[in-house]
Structure formats: structure tokens, C-alpha cells
C-alpha positions as CSV (number, residue, x, y, z in Angstrom):
1,M,177.0,-167.0,94.5
2,N,176.4,-165.8,98.1
3,E,175.9,-169.4,99.4
4,Q,179.3,-170.3,98.0
5,V,181.0,-167.2,99.4
6,I,179.9,-167.7,103.0
7,P,181.3,-171.3,103.4
8,L,184.5,-170.1,101.8
9,K,184.9,-167.3,104.3
10,K,184.2,-169.8,107.1
11,N,186.8,-172.1,105.8
12,R,189.4,-169.3,105.7
13,L,188.5,-168.3,109.2
14,I,189.0,-171.8,110.5
15,I,192.3,-172.0,108.7
16,W,193.5,-168.7,110.2
17,M,192.4,-169.9,113.6
18,F,193.9,-173.4,113.6
19,N,196.4,-173.5,110.8
20,P,197.6,-170.0,109.8
21,F,200.9,-171.5,108.8
22,M,199.4,-172.2,105.4
23,Y,199.6,-168.4,104.9
24,I,202.4,-167.3,107.2
25,A,205.8,-169.0,107.7
26,G,209.5,-168.3,107.7
27,G,210.8,-164.9,108.7
28,Q,207.3,-163.3,108.7
29,A,206.0,-165.9,111.2
30,L,209.2,-165.5,113.3
31,I,208.8,-161.7,113.6
32,I,205.1,-161.9,114.5
33,G,205.8,-164.7,116.9
34,L,208.6,-162.8,118.7
35,L,206.3,-159.9,119.1
36,V,203.6,-162.2,120.5
37,I,206.1,-163.7,123.0
38,V,207.3,-160.2,124.2
39,T,203.7,-158.9,124.4
40,T,202.6,-162.0,126.3
41,G,205.4,-161.5,128.8
42,L,204.5,-157.9,129.3
43,I,200.8,-158.6,129.9
44,G,201.7,-161.6,132.0
45,S,203.8,-159.5,134.3
46,L,200.9,-157.1,134.9
47,G,198.7,-160.0,136.2
48,N,201.6,-162.3,137.4
49,V,200.6,-165.0,135.0
50,H,203.7,-167.3,134.7
51,F,204.6,-169.6,131.7
52,D,207.0,-171.8,133.6
53,G,207.1,-174.6,131.1
54,V,206.0,-175.3,127.5
55,L,202.6,-176.6,128.7
56,D,202.4,-174.7,132.1
57,M,200.7,-171.4,132.7
58,H,199.1,-170.2,135.9
59,P,198.8,-167.1,138.2
60,G,201.8,-167.0,140.5
61,P,204.0,-164.8,142.7
62,V,205.2,-161.3,141.8
63,A,208.4,-161.4,139.8
64,P,210.6,-159.1,137.8
65,L,209.7,-158.3,134.2
66,W,212.7,-160.1,132.8
67,L,211.5,-163.4,134.2
68,F,208.3,-163.3,132.2
69,F,210.2,-162.6,129.0
70,A,212.6,-165.4,129.8
71,E,209.8,-167.9,130.4
72,G,208.3,-167.2,126.9
73,F,211.6,-167.4,125.1
74,I,212.8,-170.5,126.9
75,D,209.5,-172.3,126.3
76,W,209.5,-171.4,122.6
77,L,213.2,-172.3,122.0
78,S,212.9,-175.6,124.0
79,L,210.0,-176.9,121.9
80,A,211.3,-175.5,118.6
81,A,214.7,-177.1,119.1
82,V,213.3,-180.5,120.0
83,L,210.8,-180.4,117.1
84,L,213.6,-179.5,114.8
85,V,215.5,-182.7,115.8
86,A,212.3,-184.8,115.6
87,G,211.6,-183.4,112.2
88,L,215.0,-184.3,110.9
89,I,214.7,-187.8,112.3
90,M,211.2,-188.4,111.0
91,K,211.5,-186.7,107.6
92,G,215.0,-187.7,106.7
93,T,215.3,-184.7,104.3
94,S,216.1,-181.1,104.8
95,F,213.7,-178.3,105.4
96,R,214.0,-174.7,106.4
97,F,214.9,-174.3,110.1
98,I,213.5,-170.8,110.1
99,D,210.1,-172.3,109.3
100,V,210.2,-174.5,112.4
101,F,211.3,-171.7,114.7
102,G,209.0,-169.1,113.1
103,T,205.8,-171.2,113.1
104,Q,206.4,-172.4,116.7
105,A,206.8,-168.8,117.8
106,L,203.6,-167.8,116.0
107,A,201.8,-170.9,117.5
108,R,202.1,-169.3,121.0
109,W,199.7,-166.5,120.2
110,P,196.8,-168.0,122.3
111,M,199.0,-167.2,125.3
112,L,197.9,-163.6,124.8
113,L,194.5,-164.7,125.9
114,S,195.9,-166.5,129.0
115,A,198.0,-163.5,130.0
116,A,194.9,-161.2,129.6
117,A,192.8,-163.6,131.7
118,G,195.2,-163.1,134.6
119,L,194.8,-159.3,134.6
120,P,191.8,-159.0,137.0
121,P,193.1,-158.3,140.6
122,A,190.8,-161.0,141.9
123,N,193.2,-163.6,140.4
124,Q,196.1,-162.3,142.4
125,R,194.1,-162.2,145.6
126,V,193.1,-165.9,145.1
127,T,196.7,-166.8,144.2
128,D,198.0,-165.1,147.3
129,E,195.5,-166.9,149.5
130,L,196.4,-170.2,148.0
131,L,200.1,-169.6,148.5
132,K,199.5,-168.7,152.1
133,M,197.5,-171.9,152.6
134,A,200.3,-173.9,151.0
135,Q,202.8,-172.5,153.5
136,N,200.3,-172.9,156.4
137,P,197.7,-175.5,155.7
138,N,195.9,-174.7,159.0
139,Q,195.2,-171.2,157.9
140,P,191.6,-170.8,156.6
141,L,191.0,-169.2,153.2
142,S,189.6,-165.7,153.2
143,L,188.1,-165.2,149.8
144,Q,185.0,-163.5,148.4
145,P,182.7,-165.5,146.1
146,V,183.2,-163.0,143.3
147,D,187.0,-163.5,143.5
148,I,186.5,-167.2,143.3
149,A,184.2,-166.9,140.3
150,V,186.6,-164.6,138.4
151,F,189.5,-166.9,139.2
152,A,187.5,-170.0,137.9
153,A,186.6,-168.1,134.7
154,A,190.3,-167.2,134.2
155,M,191.3,-170.8,134.6
156,I,188.8,-171.9,132.0
157,V,190.2,-169.3,129.5
158,I,193.7,-170.5,130.3
159,L,192.8,-174.2,129.6
160,I,191.1,-173.3,126.4
161,A,194.1,-171.2,125.3
162,L,196.4,-174.1,126.2
163,A,194.5,-176.6,124.1
164,W,194.4,-174.1,121.2
165,M,198.1,-173.5,121.4
166,V,198.9,-177.3,121.4
167,V,196.8,-177.7,118.2
168,L,198.7,-174.8,116.6
169,M,202.0,-176.2,117.7
170,Y,201.2,-179.5,116.1
171,R,200.0,-177.9,112.9
172,A,203.1,-175.7,112.8
173,Y,205.3,-178.8,113.1
174,A,203.4,-180.8,110.5
175,V,203.5,-178.0,108.0
176,S,207.1,-176.8,108.5
177,C,208.5,-180.3,108.5
178,N,206.1,-181.6,105.8
179,L,204.9,-184.5,108.0
180,R,201.5,-186.1,108.4
181,G,199.7,-189.1,109.9
182,A,200.8,-191.3,112.8
183,K,204.5,-190.4,112.3
184,A,203.7,-186.7,112.8
185,I,201.4,-187.2,115.8
186,I,203.7,-189.6,117.7
187,S,206.9,-187.7,117.1
188,F,205.1,-184.4,118.1
189,I,203.8,-185.9,121.4
190,A,207.2,-187.3,122.3
191,A,208.9,-183.9,121.4
192,L,206.3,-182.0,123.4
193,L,207.0,-184.1,126.6
194,I,210.8,-183.8,126.2
195,A,210.5,-180.0,125.6
196,E,208.3,-179.7,128.7
197,V,211.0,-181.3,130.9
198,A,213.8,-179.4,129.2
199,S,212.0,-176.0,129.7
200,K,211.5,-176.9,133.4
201,F,215.2,-177.6,133.9
202,A,216.1,-174.4,132.0
203,L,213.8,-172.2,134.1
204,W,214.5,-173.7,137.5
205,P,217.8,-171.7,138.0
206,L,216.0,-168.5,137.2
207,F,213.3,-169.1,139.8
208,K,216.0,-169.9,142.3
209,I,217.5,-166.5,141.6
210,I,214.3,-164.6,142.3
211,S,213.5,-166.7,145.4
212,K,216.7,-165.6,147.2
């Protein structure tokens, strides 16, 4: 009995980690996802971690709180809208739009890890030095080894979270649009690339505003 219970618990844990949309969808996923996006923006603002594209996240310059919220919502809406169109084209039948938008919002929860990874002050010190070097390549870097180590660890966490998020986004798309196989994979990759470009264009005017 115990030998059967342990694998079952492991399987459920794996499902919750990589395909929670089997349990949560629709309005419930949307509410949780929106809370995730808002919380991610708030934490990101504390460590100046920017999400300036569907697939882009990195420590950056200090910015107003509203920009961090805007980044999260624009990234989410850009991908969800493109996946909605892709799903309609690939599936050819109707499905619930709220499932697409809700599951894509929930799929962004690994970004909480990315935002938290940017909280250590060492990340901002390294970022500031890199920005100074970009503006003046002849200026030598002035960094402590500990700061570099913390920054490198943060980048690893961010990359892992990014990969995790992409897996969740694909699972959310496949489940909400009831797609599978090559059709689901190819259409998802195409939609992801289109949404990345669309989110960049949508965010560009906002960055122009804060740079003035």
C-alpha cells in the first residue's frame, strides 16, 4: 500500500509543477495568475528585475512601479492573444477563451522566483557597473568577487525559471486549446516568437517615457 502511495504523490507533485492546468483553469486560474503578475511586478520593482518581453527578464535600471506592472500584463496579454488566434487556427473548433488567458496568466508563476532572485543588493551593484561600462567601455569594472558570485547565481535561477515558464506556457496552450503533437509544438513556437516581438513593440514606448 505504501509503495503505491509514494509514486502517486510524486506523480501529483510533477503534475502540479509542470501541468497544474489539469486541476486549475478558467476563472480560478485567471484570478491566481493575475495575483502572480501583480506580486511579481511588486517584487521585481524592489530588485529592479525587468520583464521587458515575453521571454526577457534581467536586472535593469531603477524605474517607477507602474512600469513593472505594465511589463507583466503586456507580456501576458501579448502571448495569450497570439496563442488564442493560433489555437483557433489549429483547432478549427471553439474553446473557452478564459481558459487560454487564465492558464497563460498562471503559467507565469515561475517569474516569482526570477523576481526574488533579483532582490540581493549585489545584483544592482553589478547591473550599475555593467551599465556604466556600456556607456563608457574604457571604464574598468569595480566589483567585489562576492557580488559577481551572487549575480551569477541569480542569473542561473532566472534561466531555470524561464525554462520552467516556457514549459508551463506550452502545457497551458495544449490543455486549454485541446491540442497535442507536432501541431501543438510548432504553432506554440511560432506564437511565442510572434508574441515576443509584439511585447517588445508594446513596451518600447513605455521605456521611452521613463528615459526622458
